[in-house]
C-alpha positions as semicolon CSV with decimal commas, in nm:
position;residue;x (nm);y (nm);z (nm)
1;M;1,833;0,458;2,807
2;E;1,671;0,122;2,886
3;I;1,440;-0,058;2,593
4;N;1,291;-0,359;2,592
5;P;1,241;-0,597;2,291
6;I;0,877;-0,601;2,203
7;K;0,754;-0,983;2,243
8;T;0,394;-0,953;2,310
9;D;0,116;-0,729;2,182
10;D;0,087;-0,576;2,503
11;D;0,467;-0,482;2,488
12;Y;0,363;-0,373;2,131
13;R;0,094;-0,093;2,266
14;N;0,270;0,010;2,521
15;A;0,568;0,121;2,289
16;L;0,283;0,297;2,062
17;R;0,181;0,496;2,359
18;E;0,545;0,597;2,429
19;I;0,606;0,663;2,050
20;D;0,290;0,901;2,072
21;G;0,460;1,069;2,390
22;L;0,772;1,115;2,210
23;W;0,655;1,230;1,869
24;L;0,795;1,551;1,876
25;S;1,128;1,488;2,054
26;P;1,405;1,703;1,831
27;E;1,654;1,457;1,674
28;N;2,017;1,350;1,850
29;T;1,851;1,431;2,182
30;P;1,816;1,102;2,445
31;D;1,425;1,150;2,371
32;G;1,514;1,170;1,967
33;D;1,704;0,865;1,988
34;R;1,463;0,634;2,224
35;L;1,156;0,746;1,927
36;D;1,397;0,660;1,651
37;L;1,495;0,335;1,833
38;L;1,092;0,256;1,936
39;I;0,961;0,327;1,578
40;H;1,195;0,088;1,435
41;M;1,132;-0,201;1,681
42;V;0,770;-0,118;1,568
43;E;0,817;-0,174;1,221
44;V;1,020;-0,452;1,294
45;Y;0,740;-0,606;1,500
46;E;0,451;-0,523;1,230
47;A;0,625;-0,653;0,955
48;K;0,655;-0,991;1,149
49;H;0,306;-1,000;1,299
50;Y;0,078;-0,812;1,066
51;P;0,238;-0,799;0,704
52;I;0,038;-0,612;0,476
53;R;-0,046;-0,819;0,151
54;K;0,074;-0,665;-0,201
55;L;-0,235;-0,574;-0,399
56;D;-0,211;-0,692;-0,720
57;P;-0,279;-0,462;-1,003
58;V;-0,660;-0,482;-1,041
59;E;-0,662;-0,460;-0,671
60;T;-0,497;-0,205;-0,729
61;I;-0,682;-0,048;-1,011
62;L;-0,979;-0,128;-0,794
63;G;-0,877;0,007;-0,476
64;H;-0,782;0,379;-0,637
65;M;-1,111;0,356;-0,803
66;D;-1,285;0,339;-0,476
67;L;-1,073;0,612;-0,325
68;T;-1,084;0,867;-0,637
69;G;-1,493;0,785;-0,643
70;R;-1,407;0,670;-1,011
71;T;-1,604;0,432;-1,232
72;Q;-1,572;0,138;-1,440
73;A;-1,691;0,410;-1,696
74;D;-1,400;0,599;-1,635
75;L;-1,167;0,316;-1,694
76;A;-1,363;0,257;-2,070
77;E;-1,306;0,599;-2,115
78;L;-0,912;0,607;-2,006
79;F;-0,909;0,276;-2,199
80;G;-1,133;0,380;-2,510
81;S;-1,414;0,111;-2,463
82;R;-1,632;-0,058;-2,210
83;S;-1,521;-0,405;-2,318
84;R;-1,159;-0,359;-2,246
85;A;-1,210;-0,215;-1,911
86;S;-1,428;-0,501;-1,819
87;E;-1,216;-0,761;-1,940
88;I;-0,964;-0,591;-1,704
89;L;-1,141;-0,592;-1,379
90;N;-1,269;-0,941;-1,436
91;R;-0,904;-1,076;-1,524
92;K;-1,023;-1,206;-1,841
93;R;-0,745;-0,962;-2,012
94;A;-0,402;-0,878;-1,872
95;L;-0,284;-0,468;-1,864
96;T;-0,124;-0,414;-2,185
97;L;0,186;-0,187;-2,154
98;E;-0,021;0,125;-2,298
99;M;-0,321;0,075;-2,054
100;I;-0,010;0,082;-1,713
101;H;0,118;0,450;-1,905
102;K;-0,218;0,585;-1,913
103;L;-0,308;0,463;-1,517
104;H;0,020;0,623;-1,459
105;E;-0,009;0,924;-1,672
106;E;-0,371;1,035;-1,599
107;W;-0,504;0,859;-1,274
108;K;-0,131;0,865;-1,116
109;I;-0,103;0,560;-1,010
110;P;0,253;0,451;-0,998
111;A;0,386;0,243;-1,256
112;E;0,578;-0,032;-1,027
113;L;0,197;-0,143;-0,854
114;L;0,095;-0,221;-1,240
115;I;0,327;-0,408;-1,384
116;R;0,340;-0,727;-1,131
117;P;0,225;-1,052;-1,249
118;Y;-0,115;-1,145;-1,137
119;K;-0,360;-1,463;-1,257
120;L;-0,613;-1,382;-1,493
121;D;-0,894;-1,624;-1,481
122;A;-0,953;-1,921;-1,742
123;A;-1,206;-1,867;-2,023
């Protein structure tokens, strides 16, 4: 089984095409082993050439709201205050542990995405 390293975008696209063709290959077979190696090489290439920036907690909340159709009014209801929701989304106030807990419990946002440090806008 010859596998060449992924060094260029052409190599990357070729590896993706090959992965697509091998996708249902059973484990512990030559095709399954080839699939595992190609997936690993693609992941390494993507991490180096197409890194995904981690969202800060406010971006996470906004993204979740967008994906689930929630509004700032929904956030205000969760926090018990329209002004509090506005302050959080406008980076005027940091999330509290209680807010993080509510977002995790009620909206099912993973707590680890909300506890990261982030910058507030100066008042």
